[in-house]
N, C-alpha and C positions, 0 to 999 in steps of 0.2 A: 520366328514367332515364339518358339520355346524359350529363347533367351529373353524376349520381351516379357513373357509371363513370369520368368524368374525375377526380373528386375522389379516388376509390379509387386510381386510377393514380398521382395526384400524391402521395397518402399513402404508397403503396408506395415511390415514388421518394424521398420525404423520409426514410422509415425506412432505406432503403439508404444514403442520404447520411449519416445519423446513425451508422450502424454503421461506415461507412468512416472517419468522423471519429474515432470511439472507438478504432478499430484504430490509426490514426495517433498518437493521443494516447498509447496504450499503448507504441508503439514509441519515441516520443520520450522518454517517462518512463524506459524501460529504458536508452536511450542516455545519459540524464543520470545515472541510478543507477550505470551501469557505468563512467562516465568517458569514454565515447566522445564525449559532448558535455561538455567540462570547464567548470568555472566560468570565466566571462568570455567564453566562446564566443558567437558571434552566430548566431541562427537566423532566417532571413528567410522571408517568404511565398513568394518565388520558389523558394528551396531546397526548401521543403515541397512545392510544386507539382511541381517537377521530379523530386524523389526519390520521392514517393508517388503522383503522378498525380492530385492533387486540385485542385479549383478554388481560385481566389483567395479566394472567400468562405469556403470550408471552412478554408483555411490561416489566414485571419484569425481564425476562431473557435478554432482550435487554439491559436494564440498567445495569444488572450484568456483561454482556459481555463488555460493554463500560468502566465500572469501572475496569475490569481486564486488558483491553488494555491501561489503564491510560489516556484515552481520557476525562475522567471526574471522579468526586469523588461522590460515592453514599452516600447520606445523609439520615439517617433514617427518614421516613415519609415525606421527601421533594423531593425525586427523585434524579436526577443526576445534579451536578453542573459542568459545562464545565471547564476543566483545562486550566489554562493560561500557554502558553509556555514560558519558561525562556531560557536564553542563555545557562545555564548549561544543561538543558534538551536537547536542540537542539544539542549541542556539543556531548553529550553522545550518542544520537540516531545515529548521523553520524559516530562516532567512532566505534560503534558496527556494523553498516551497512557496513563500510569499510572492517572490518575483515571477516564478513560473506560473502560478495560478492567476496572477494579475494579467499576464500576457494572454493566457488562455481565455479568461473571462472577457477581456476587451475584444478579442477576435470573435468570440461567440456572439457578443452583442452586435457586432458588425455583420455577421453572416447568417445568424439563425433565423428561421422562419417562425411565424407565430405558433405553429404547431410544435416545433422543436422547443421553443421557449416554454410552452404549456407543459411539455413532458417533464420539466424540472419539478413541477408540483407532484407528478406521479412518483418521481424518485424520492422526494421528501416525505410523501405519504408512506412509502415503503420503509423509509428510515424511521418514521414515527412508530410504525407497527413493530419494527425490530426493537426499538427502545422499550416498548411496552411488553413485548412478548418473547423476545429472543435474548441470547447471550451476547457477550461483548464481541465475539468474532463476527457474528452476523451484523451487528451494529457497525463495526469498522468497515465491513465489506460494502454496506449501503452508503456509508459516509464517503468512502473512497469513490463510489460510482458517481457521485454528484459532480466531481470535477473531471473524471475520466470521460463521462458522457459529453461534457462541454468541449473537451479536447478533441474528441472524434468529430464533432460538428465544426469546430474551429478550423479543421483541416490543416493543421500545422504539424507535419510529420516529425520534425525535430523536437518540438515541444512534447509530442506524444511519446517519443522515444525516451526523452529525459525524464518524463513523469513516470513511465514504466520502470526505468532504472531506479528512480528514487522511491517508488511506492513501498518496497519492502521496508526501507528505513523509516519512511513516513508512518507506515502502519505500526511500527515498533514504538515510535514516540507518541502516536495517537493512542495506543493502548495505555501509555502512561497518563496522558491527559484525561482520558475518559474514565480512569479509575477514581478521579476526584469526585466527591459527592456534588451533584447538581450540574456538573460540567456537560453531561450528555444533553440535558434539557436546554441549558443555556446555548450550547452549540447549535442545536436544532433551530432555536429561535433566531440565532444570528444568520444561519444559512437561509432562512426564509426571508430575512431582510435583504440579503444578496439577491435572491430571486425577485423580490419586489422591485429592486432597482433595475434589474435586467428587463423585467416586463415593461417598465417605464422607458426603456431605451437609454437609461442613464449610466453610461460606462464609468464616469467619474465616481458616481455614488456607489456603484457595485464594487469598484476598486477599494473605496474607503471602507466599505462593510467587510470585504474579505480580508483586508489587512487587519481590521479590528478583531475579526474572528480568529485569525491565526495568532495575533498577539496574545489574546486571552488564552488560547490553547497552549501556547508556548509557556506562559506563566504557570498554568496548571501543571504542565509536564515538569517544569522546574521544581515546583513545590513537591510533587510526588517523588521526584528523584531524590530530593533532600530527605523526605520522610523515609524512603526505602533505605537510604544510607545511614539514617539515624537509628 
C-alpha cells in the first residue's frame, strides 16, 4: 500500500510537471507568434529555467518539442534558434491546412447533430467578442477553436492528431495574416459563410467556402511576410 501511495504521489508530480511544461510551451509559442522572439533569436535552457522557474530537464523537453514543431532549430550546446518563416513554408502550411480542414468539415457535416452544429454560432460569437474586446492571442485562440471543435465531433483521431501537431505552426502564420488591416473582420465573415453551408447540410458549399477563407488568409500572410522583410 505504501508503495502504491508513493506511485500515486509520483504520478501526481509527473502530471504537474507536464502541465507546467505545456504552459511554458504555450507562452513560448505566443512569444514566437507575436515577434517577441523574432526569427534568428536564440532560446537557451538556462533562459527558460530562469524565466519560467522550470528544471533543466523540463527546459530541454520544451526545446525538443519546439524543434519537432519546426518553430526553431535545436543547436547542440546553444539551445534553440527561432526559425525564419519563408514564403515556401507559409504556402506549404496553408496547403496542408486546407486539405486537413476540408476533411474535418466534411466529416462534421456527416456526423454532427443539430445541437452540435448550432454550437458553431456560439464559437463565432465568442470570436466576434474577442475581435472587439481582446488582443490577437485571444482572437487566434477562438479562431483555432472553430476547427478543433469540428475535429472533435468528426471523431477522426488521426485528423485530430495531425491538426494538433500543425496548430503551433498554423497559429504562427495566422498571426501574420491577422496583422493585416481588415483581415480579422473579413475572416470572421467568411467563417460564418462556412457555418451557413454546414447548417444547410451542404458539404460541397462548406468546402468551397473554407478553401476560399484559407486562400485569402494565405494571401494576407504572404503580403505581411513581404512587408516585414521590406
